C-alpha positions in Angstrom: 231.1 26.1 210.6 232.7 29.2 209.2 230.8 31.3 206.7 233.7 32.7 204.0 233.2 33.0 200.1 236.6 31.7 198.3 238.7 34.8 196.9 237.4 34.5 193.3 233.9 34.6 194.5 234.3 38.0 196.7 236.3 39.5 193.6 233.1 38.6 191.2 230.9 40.6 193.9 233.4 43.7 193.8 233.7 43.4 189.9 229.8 43.2 189.7 229.6 46.4 191.9 232.1 48.3 189.7 230.2 47.3 186.5 227.1 48.7 187.9 228.1 52.2 188.6 230.2 52.4 185.6 227.3 51.4 183.0 224.4 53.0 185.2 226.5 56.2 185.2 225.6 57.6 181.6 222.2 57.8 182.7 222.8 60.8 184.9 223.6 62.7 181.8 220.5 63.4 179.9 221.1 64.2 176.0 220.8 67.9 174.5 218.1 68.5 171.9 219.9 69.0 168.7 219.7 69.5 165.0 221.9 67.5 162.6 222.9 68.3 159.0 223.8 65.9 156.1 224.3 66.4 152.5 221.7 64.6 150.1 224.8 63.0 148.1 227.6 61.6 150.0 230.2 63.3 148.1 229.1 66.4 150.0 231.6 67.6 152.5 230.3 69.4 155.8 233.1 71.3 157.2 233.3 74.7 159.6 232.4 76.8 156.9 228.8 75.0 156.5 228.5 74.9 160.0 229.4 78.5 160.6 226.4 79.2 158.3 224.1 77.4 160.5 224.9 78.8 163.4 224.7 82.4 161.8 221.3 81.4 160.7 220.6 80.3 164.3 221.6 83.4 166.1 219.8 85.7 163.4 216.7 83.8 164.6 217.7 84.6 168.1 217.9 80.5 168.6 220.5 79.9 171.4 222.6 77.2 170.4 226.2 75.8 171.3 229.0 73.5 171.0 228.5 73.1 167.1 230.6 70.3 165.6 231.3 69.0 161.7 233.4 66.2 160.9 233.2 66.4 157.1 230.1 64.3 156.8 227.9 65.5 159.1 227.5 68.8 161.4 225.7 68.8 164.9 224.4 71.9 166.7 223.3 71.5 170.3 220.3 73.9 171.5 219.5 75.0 175.0 215.6 74.1 175.0 213.8 71.5 173.1 210.9 73.7 172.6 212.9 75.4 170.0 213.9 72.3 168.3 211.3 72.6 165.2 211.8 76.2 164.7 215.6 75.7 164.3 215.3 73.0 162.2 212.9 75.3 159.8 215.4 78.1 160.0 218.4 76.0 159.2 216.4 74.1 156.2 215.4 77.6 154.8 219.0 79.0 155.0 221.1 75.8 153.5 218.3 74.7 150.8 217.9 71.5 149.5 220.9 70.2 148.9 220.7 69.6 152.7 219.1 67.1 155.1 218.0 68.7 158.4 216.9 66.3 161.0 216.0 66.5 164.5 218.1 64.5 167.1 219.3 64.0 170.5 223.3 64.7 171.2 224.7 62.9 174.0 226.3 64.6 176.9 228.0 61.3 178.3 231.7 62.0 179.1 234.5 60.8 176.5 235.8 58.0 179.2 232.3 56.5 179.5 232.0 56.2 176.1 235.3 54.9 175.3 234.1 52.1 177.7 230.9 51.7 175.8 228.7 53.5 178.4 225.8 54.7 177.1 222.4 55.7 178.4 219.2 54.2 178.3 217.0 54.6 175.2 213.5 56.0 175.9 210.1 54.9 174.1 207.8 56.9 173.1 205.6 57.0 176.0 208.5 58.7 178.0 210.0 61.2 175.3 207.3 61.9 173.1 206.7 61.6 169.4 204.4 59.6 166.8 203.0 56.3 166.7 201.9 55.0 163.7 199.8 51.7 162.8 200.2 50.8 158.9 198.1 47.9 157.7 199.8 46.1 154.7 197.3 45.2 151.6 198.5 41.2 151.3 195.8 40.7 148.7 197.3 43.6 146.5 201.0 41.5 147.0 199.2 38.2 145.6 197.7 40.2 142.5 201.1 41.8 141.7 202.6 38.1 142.0 199.8 36.8 139.5 200.4 40.1 137.1 203.9 39.2 136.7 203.5 35.5 136.3 200.7 35.9 133.6 203.2 37.7 131.7 205.7 34.7 132.3 202.7 32.0 131.5 201.9 34.1 128.2 205.4 34.1 126.8 205.7 30.3 127.7 202.5 29.7 125.7 203.9 31.5 122.7 207.2 29.7 122.4 205.6 26.4 122.6 203.0 27.8 120.0 199.9 27.0 122.4 197.2 29.3 121.3 194.7 30.7 123.5 192.1 33.3 123.3 192.4 35.3 126.1 194.4 35.2 129.8 193.9 37.5 132.3 194.1 38.1 136.1 190.2 38.2 137.8 190.7 38.4 141.7 193.4 36.2 143.2 193.1 33.9 139.9 194.8 33.6 136.3 191.9 32.5 133.9 192.9 31.6 130.4 190.4 30.7 127.5 191.0 28.2 124.7 189.7 27.2 121.5 189.8 23.4 122.2 190.1 20.8 125.0 193.6 19.6 123.8 195.0 23.3 123.8 193.7 23.2 127.6 195.5 19.8 128.1 198.8 21.3 126.8 198.8 24.5 128.8 198.1 22.5 131.6 201.1 20.2 131.3 203.3 23.4 130.5 202.1 24.9 133.7 202.4 22.1 135.8 205.8 21.5 134.7 207.3 25.2 134.5 205.1 27.1 137.0 205.1 24.9 140.2 203.6 27.7 142.4 200.5 27.8 140.1 198.0 25.0 140.7 194.9 24.5 138.2 191.4 24.2 139.7 188.9 22.3 138.6 185.6 23.9 139.8 182.1 22.5 139.3 180.4 23.6 136.2 183.8 25.0 134.8 184.0 25.4 131.1 185.7 22.9 129.9 187.6 25.3 127.3 188.9 27.2 130.4 192.0 27.3 132.6 191.9 28.6 136.2 195.3 28.9 138.0 195.6 29.7 141.7 198.6 30.2 143.7 199.3 27.4 146.3 198.7 28.0 149.6 202.7 27.4 150.7 203.5 30.2 147.6 200.8 32.4 149.0 202.1 32.4 152.6 205.4 33.2 151.6 204.5 36.0 149.3 202.4 37.7 152.0 205.6 37.1 154.6 207.9 38.6 152.1 205.7 41.3 151.5 205.6 42.2 155.1 209.5 41.6 155.1 210.1 43.8 152.4 207.8 46.6 153.7 209.4 46.5 157.0 212.9 47.0 155.6 211.7 50.0 153.2 210.2 51.6 156.2 213.3 50.9 158.6 215.2 52.8 155.5 212.8 56.0 155.3 213.0 56.3 159.2 216.9 56.3 158.7 216.6 59.2 156.4 214.5 60.9 158.6 217.5 60.7 161.1 215.2 59.7 164.3 216.9 58.9 167.4 216.1 55.2 168.5 212.9 54.7 166.0 210.8 51.4 166.5 209.6 49.6 163.3 208.2 46.3 164.2 205.4 43.9 162.8 202.3 43.4 164.6 199.8 40.7 164.0 199.7 39.4 160.3 199.4 42.3 158.4 200.5 45.1 160.5 203.3 47.1 161.0 204.0 49.6 164.2 206.1 52.5 163.2 207.3 54.8 166.5 209.4 57.8 166.2 210.6 59.2 169.6 211.4 62.6 170.1 209.6 63.8 166.7 207.8 67.0 167.0 207.1 67.6 163.1 204.6 65.1 162.9 203.5 66.5 159.4 206.8 65.7 158.0 207.1 62.4 159.8 203.4 61.1 158.2 204.5 62.3 154.8 207.6 60.2 154.6 206.4 57.5 156.6 202.6 57.3 155.2 203.6 58.1 151.9 203.6 54.6 150.0 204.5 55.1 146.8 206.3 53.6 143.5 207.4 54.4 140.4 206.7 52.7 137.1 208.5 53.6 134.0 206.0 52.8 130.7 206.6 53.6 127.2 204.1 55.9 125.8 201.8 53.6 123.8 201.6 54.2 120.0 197.9 53.0 119.5 195.0 52.2 121.4 196.1 49.6 123.5 197.5 50.8 126.7 196.1 52.9 130.0 195.3 56.5 130.1 196.7 58.6 133.0 196.5 62.3 133.5 199.8 64.5 134.3 200.4 65.7 137.6 198.9 69.3 137.7 198.5 69.4 134.0 195.0 70.8 134.0 193.4 67.9 132.2 196.5 66.6 130.0 196.6 63.0 129.8 198.9 60.5 127.6 198.2 56.8 127.0 201.3 54.3 128.2 201.9 50.7 127.7 200.0 48.2 130.4 203.7 46.3 130.9 206.1 48.4 132.7 210.1 48.5 131.7 211.1 48.6 135.3 209.8 49.7 138.3 211.2 51.3 141.9 212.6 47.8 142.8 215.1 48.0 140.2 216.3 51.5 142.0 219.6 51.0 143.8 220.4 55.0 144.6 218.6 58.2 143.9 219.6 61.8 144.7 217.9 64.9 144.4 219.6 67.6 142.4 219.2 70.5 139.9 219.4 70.6 136.1 221.2 73.1 133.8 218.7 75.6 134.0 218.2 75.4 138.0 214.9 73.0 137.8 214.7 70.1 140.3 215.5 66.7 139.1 216.4 63.3 140.6 219.4 61.2 139.4 218.4 57.6 139.3 221.1 54.7 139.6 219.6 51.1 138.5 220.8 47.4 139.4 222.4 45.7 136.9 218.7 43.4 135.8 216.9 47.1 135.8 220.0 48.4 133.8 219.6 45.7 131.1 215.8 46.0 130.9 216.1 49.6 130.5 218.5 49.6 127.9 216.9 46.7 125.9 213.7 48.7 126.1 215.0 52.0 124.8 217.5 50.6 121.9 214.7 49.7 120.0 212.4 53.1 121.0 214.4 56.1 120.2 212.1 58.5 119.3 209.3 57.3 121.5 208.4 58.8 124.9 209.0 57.2 128.1 206.6 58.3 130.8 207.3 57.8 134.6 204.3 57.0 136.4 203.7 57.9 140.2 202.0 55.4 142.0 200.8 56.4 145.6 198.3 54.4 147.9 196.3 56.7 149.8 193.2 56.5 152.5 190.1 58.7 152.3 187.6 59.0 154.9 183.9 58.0 154.2 181.0 59.4 156.8 178.2 57.0 157.0 175.5 56.4 159.7 174.8 53.1 161.5 171.7 51.5 162.5 171.8 53.6 165.7 171.9 56.9 164.2 175.5 57.5 165.2 178.2 59.0 162.8 180.7 56.4 161.7 184.2 57.6 159.8 185.6 54.5 158.0 189.0 54.6 156.3 189.0 53.5 152.7 191.9 52.8 150.8 192.2 53.9 147.1 195.0 54.5 144.9 196.6 57.6 142.7 198.1 57.3 139.5 199.7 60.0 137.7 202.6 60.9 135.0 205.4 63.1 136.4 207.5 62.9 133.3 207.2 62.2 130.1 210.4 62.5 127.7 211.8 61.4 124.2 214.1 58.8 124.2 217.1 60.3 122.8 219.5 57.5 123.0 219.7 53.9 124.6 219.6 54.5 128.5 221.6 52.4 130.6 221.8 52.2 134.5 221.7 56.0 135.2 219.4 58.5 133.7 217.3 61.3 135.7 213.6 62.2 136.2 212.6 65.8 135.3 209.3 67.6 135.3 209.1 67.8 139.0 207.1 70.3 140.9 210.0 71.7 143.4 213.0 70.9 145.1 211.0 69.6 148.2 209.2 67.0 145.9 212.2 65.9 144.4 213.9 65.4 147.7 211.0 63.1 149.0 210.7 61.1 146.0 214.4 60.4 146.0 214.2 59.4 149.6 211.4 57.0 149.0 213.3 55.5 146.0 216.3 55.3 148.1 214.4 53.5 150.8 213.4 50.8 148.6 210.1 49.8 146.9 207.2 48.6 148.8 206.0 45.0 147.8 202.3 45.8 148.6 200.4 49.1 149.6 200.0 50.2 152.8 197.6 52.4 154.6 197.8 54.5 157.8 194.6 52.8 160.2 196.1 54.7 163.5 198.1 57.6 164.3 198.9 59.1 167.7 200.9 61.8 168.8 202.7 62.1 172.3 203.9 65.5 173.3 207.3 65.8 174.8 205.8 67.4 178.0 203.6 64.3 178.7 206.6 62.4 178.1 208.3 64.4 180.8 205.6 64.0 183.4 205.7 60.1 182.3 209.1 60.0 183.6 208.8 62.1 186.8 205.9 59.8 187.3 207.8 56.6 186.8 210.6 57.9 189.0 208.6 58.8 191.7 206.8 55.2 192.0 210.1 53.4 191.7 211.1 55.7 194.5 208.4 55.1 196.5 207.9 51.7 195.9 211.7 51.0 197.0 211.6 53.2 199.7 208.6 51.1 201.5 210.3 47.9 200.7 213.7 49.4 202.5 211.5 50.3 205.4 209.7 46.8 205.8 213.1 44.9 205.4 214.7 47.1 208.5 211.5 46.7 210.8 211.1 43.1 210.1 214.7 41.5 209.7 217.0 44.4 211.4 220.6 44.0 210.8 219.9 41.4 207.9 217.4 43.7 206.4 220.5 46.2 205.9 222.3 43.7 203.6 218.9 42.9 202.1 218.6 46.6 201.2 222.2 47.1 200.2 221.7 44.1 197.6 218.3 45.5 196.6 220.1 48.7 195.6 222.6 47.0 193.7 219.9 45.1 191.9 218.4 48.3 191.0 221.5 49.9 189.9 222.6 46.6 188.1 219.4 46.5 186.2 219.6 49.7 184.8 223.3 49.0 183.7 222.2 46.1 181.7 219.5 48.0 180.3 221.6 50.8 179.1 224.7 48.3 178.1 222.0 46.2 176.1 220.5 49.1 174.3 217.0 48.1 175.5 214.4 50.7 175.2 212.6 52.0 178.6 209.1 52.3 178.4 206.4 53.2 180.7 205.5 49.5 180.9 209.3 48.8 181.7 209.1 51.4 184.5 206.2 49.2 185.8 208.6 46.2 185.2 211.2 47.8 187.3 208.6 48.5 190.0 207.7 44.9 190.0 211.4 43.6 190.2 212.0 45.9 193.4 209.0 44.1 195.0 210.2 40.4 194.0 213.9 41.3 194.6 213.5 40.8 198.5 211.4 37.6 198.1 214.4 35.5 198.0 215.9 37.1 201.3 212.5 37.0 203.1 212.8 33.0 202.3 216.3 33.0 203.3 216.0 35.2 206.4 212.9 33.1 207.6 214.5 29.9 207.0 217.8 31.5 209.3 215.1 32.0 212.0 213.6 28.4 211.8 217.2 27.1 212.2 217.8 29.3 214.8 214.6 28.2 216.8 215.6 24.5 216.2 218.7 25.1 218.3 221.0 25.5 215.4 224.4 27.5 215.9 224.5 30.9 214.2 226.8 30.2 211.5 225.0 26.8 210.7 221.5 28.6 210.6 223.4 30.9 208.2 224.4 28.2 205.9 221.6 26.3 206.2 219.5 29.2 205.5 220.9 30.0 202.3 221.6 26.5 201.0 217.9 25.0 201.5 216.1 28.2 200.4 218.0 28.0 197.1 215.6 25.6 195.2 212.7 27.2 196.2 214.0 30.8 195.1 215.4 29.1 192.0 212.1 27.4 190.8 209.7 30.3 191.7 212.3 32.9 189.3 212.8 30.4 186.8 208.9 30.1 186.1 208.6 33.9 186.4 211.2 34.1 183.7 209.8 32.0 181.4 206.4 33.9 181.4 208.6 37.0 180.7 210.1 35.4 177.9 206.7 34.4 176.1 205.6 37.7 176.8 208.3 39.2 174.9 208.4 36.6 171.9 204.5 36.8 171.1 204.0 40.6 172.9 204.3 44.0 171.1 205.7 47.7 172.0 204.4 48.0 175.6 204.2 44.5 176.5 207.5 43.7 175.2 209.0 46.8 177.2 207.3 45.2 180.4 209.0 41.5 179.7 212.6 42.8 178.9 213.0 44.6 182.3 211.1 42.1 184.2 213.5 39.5 182.5 216.7 41.2 183.3 215.6 42.1 186.8 214.7 38.6 187.7 218.3 37.6 186.5 220.1 40.6 188.7 218.0 39.9 191.5 218.9 36.2 191.8 222.4 37.4 191.8 222.2 40.3 194.3 219.6 38.7 196.8 221.7 35.2 197.0 225.4 35.6 196.3 225.8 39.6 197.0 223.6 39.4 200.5 225.7 36.2 201.4 228.7 37.8 200.6 227.8 40.7 202.6 226.9 38.3 205.7 230.0 36.5 205.4 232.3 39.4 205.5 230.4 41.1 208.5 229.4 38.0 210.9 231.5 35.0 208.9 233.7 33.0 210.9 233.3 34.6 214.2 231.8 33.2 217.3 228.6 34.8 217.8 225.9 33.7 220.4 222.7 35.8 219.0 222.0 36.9 215.4 220.1 40.3 215.1 217.6 39.1 212.7 
């Protein structure tokens, strides 16, 4: 019984080998630390003159750099040492001024021919490249209150249109509560709300005043609002991270109300915390012309304050673009562009209020640490969220405003740049607070990489030795397939853009151990067939054919577990699941198809009396 593969199977094995070498090769070229320069405005040209200025500043600061390049939109300068990356950024930022954005980056060194084929190195996670980890908690209750406040204005307008009188209507906790003069008005209001506001449900509570109307959001509406708040905050954070220019960031949801932000390679942790952790919004309110409204202080105004109306004309949600610049007197400002709805609302509000002042209210969500002593006498530090509101601009409306206008009265260029960044990134649907912060240095990440490589190398060496000792010649086939399996795993992870983490390395080590399981089953079966008196070629064929079902079942069940880990896990767990899943699929191919191809090539079709196994 000859053991031969058809031509197409041999060609498939050859193509897989070529694929593995090509797409694993980019990992032999580690990226260079670099700084990247771009303009605050997309219209700014970053040409050779700008690049020359950057390089001169670095040379004067005695920072070694090389291979600078500019493409009209960005400039990239490579550095010889990652330890000077942060200092280089500070030097360039000071030289170029606030019109430019300077970001830390990692410049690829992969040869051009590999890049043209789509070859890229594996992405490294936070634990391998160093960086910053933030865990933020979203205040979902605040998202519901914000929605109720919006519904409150709509309900009041509808009641006035239908001439249904009420005494008061306000938000209390997570409910809208209205007071009426008689029960007929309550019934009319209830019927109107049931028809026009299906998300609001009237509540009948024991002992409730018959002249009161209590409204709560339905469970479905509340759940949708909370989910949308998380999604919008995720989008806003991703936009902010993109503005920072961080290489391969991770922004993902964790649990019901938390978001994880990991910024690999970031050394300027203060800058990252200021941008990522600043959960702020803007409201544009007209100055109150009476006692009604709310009093807010000016930022750094030594006790000065102003009374603004309770209702906002527009919020940061209506901003589509924001760019920092300078006015005709050289003072920092932010040029604002609104969406169609915001432009109409701004025009409508300012058309009839020329001569009144329009205030820009900056709302920032912060966390302070409160110290207390527990029952055991231990010091306990508890993060307590709070909100700061202050006026950053209060200017007289000279004419009707539209979709474009500017904010002035800012403290400096840095504040204008940060405010523009936050507005461009999009408004938050709910406030967020940093509940955990971790920093991993680049040296620790390098140590993790070295230890990971050592663990993979040691594990693989022991497995290779075991297979040679136990299965002799066939152990050579298994070892070749095992090496190709590792190469193929790296190639797929690079091509798919998967991020390698420390748990991912653990998944690779586990894959190395599991990859030879199939060959152990096959070779043991071949031994059994030979012991039962089968011919060499018959034993080889039976060994592969009869062991396949057991191998397939065992690997599929493990793959199912890995997929579940990826779907319900987060961060490190997902990293482990990704490498394990890819490793299972590649090991199935190499241990069954590739080893049999090698066996067929060496002993297939030959008359052999004794098999060295």
